[in-house]
C-alpha positions in Angstrom: 32.8 -25.9 0.8 34.9 -23.4 2.9 37.7 -26.0 3.1 37.8 -26.2 -0.7 38.1 -22.4 -1.0 40.9 -22.3 1.4 42.6 -25.3 -0.2 42.3 -23.6 -3.6 43.7 -20.3 -2.3 46.5 -22.2 -0.5 47.5 -24.0 -3.7 47.3 -20.7 -5.7 49.5 -19.0 -3.1 52.1 -21.9 -3.3 52.1 -21.7 -7.1 52.6 -18.0 -7.0 55.5 -18.2 -4.6 57.2 -20.9 -6.7 56.7 -18.8 -9.8 58.2 -15.7 -8.1 61.2 -17.7 -6.9 61.8 -19.0 -10.5 61.6 -15.5 -11.8 64.0 -14.2 -9.2 66.6 -16.8 -10.1 66.8 -15.8 -13.8 69.6 -13.5 -14.9 67.1 -11.2 -16.7 65.2 -10.6 -13.4 68.4 -9.5 -11.7 69.1 -7.0 -14.5 65.5 -5.7 -14.3 65.8 -5.3 -10.6 69.0 -3.4 -10.9 67.5 -1.2 -13.6 64.5 -0.4 -11.3 66.8 0.6 -8.5 68.8 2.8 -10.8 65.6 4.3 -12.2 64.8 5.8 -8.7 68.2 7.4 -8.5 67.8 8.8 -12.0 64.4 10.2 -11.2 65.8 11.9 -8.1 68.6 13.5 -10.2 66.1 14.7 -12.8 64.0 16.3 -10.1 67.0 18.1 -8.7 68.0 19.5 -12.1 64.5 20.7 -13.0 63.7 22.5 -9.8 65.3 25.7 -11.1 63.3 25.9 -14.3 60.3 27.8 -12.8 62.6 30.5 -11.5 64.3 30.7 -14.9 61.0 31.0 -16.7 60.0 34.0 -14.5 63.3 35.7 -15.1 63.0 35.1 -18.9 59.5 36.6 -18.9 60.7 39.7 -17.2 63.6 40.1 -19.7 61.3 39.6 -22.6 59.0 42.4 -21.3 62.1 44.7 -21.0 63.2 43.9 -24.5 59.7 44.5 -25.9 59.6 47.9 -24.1 63.0 48.9 -25.5 62.0 48.0 -29.0 58.7 50.0 -29.1 59.0 53.6 -30.4 58.2 56.3 -27.9 55.0 57.9 -29.1 54.8 60.7 -26.4 58.1 62.2 -27.5 57.2 62.4 -31.2 53.7 63.8 -30.6 55.1 66.6 -28.5 57.7 67.6 -31.0 55.1 67.5 -33.8 52.8 69.8 -32.0 55.6 72.2 -31.3 56.4 72.4 -34.9 52.8 73.2 -35.8 52.5 75.9 -33.2 55.7 77.5 -34.4 54.5 77.5 -38.0 51.2 78.9 -37.1 52.7 81.7 -35.0 55.0 82.7 -37.9 52.2 82.6 -40.3 50.2 85.0 -38.0 53.1 87.3 -37.7 53.7 87.5 -41.5 50.0 88.0 -42.1 50.0 90.9 -39.6 53.0 92.6 -41.4 51.3 92.6 -44.8 48.7 95.3 -44.5 
């Protein structure tokens, strides 16, 4: 029984080797192999190009925050000027009221 398993496995291995040899001899297999080799080079080039994206995203986020800060109106400056105007009006109203009697 063990001889039959080994014999079957040996025959299967021989058939696999023959099939691989036939595939390797076809022109399409040569083109596919060349494409796979070129694919590795292209992936390396793509990785090299995309390494800087993370740094660019961080810089872009900082710039967006600066632009947002520049576009927002300053609330502290307006509130202070408004309160000054009110105090000036109230003090003149008090002064005019004091002069009437």
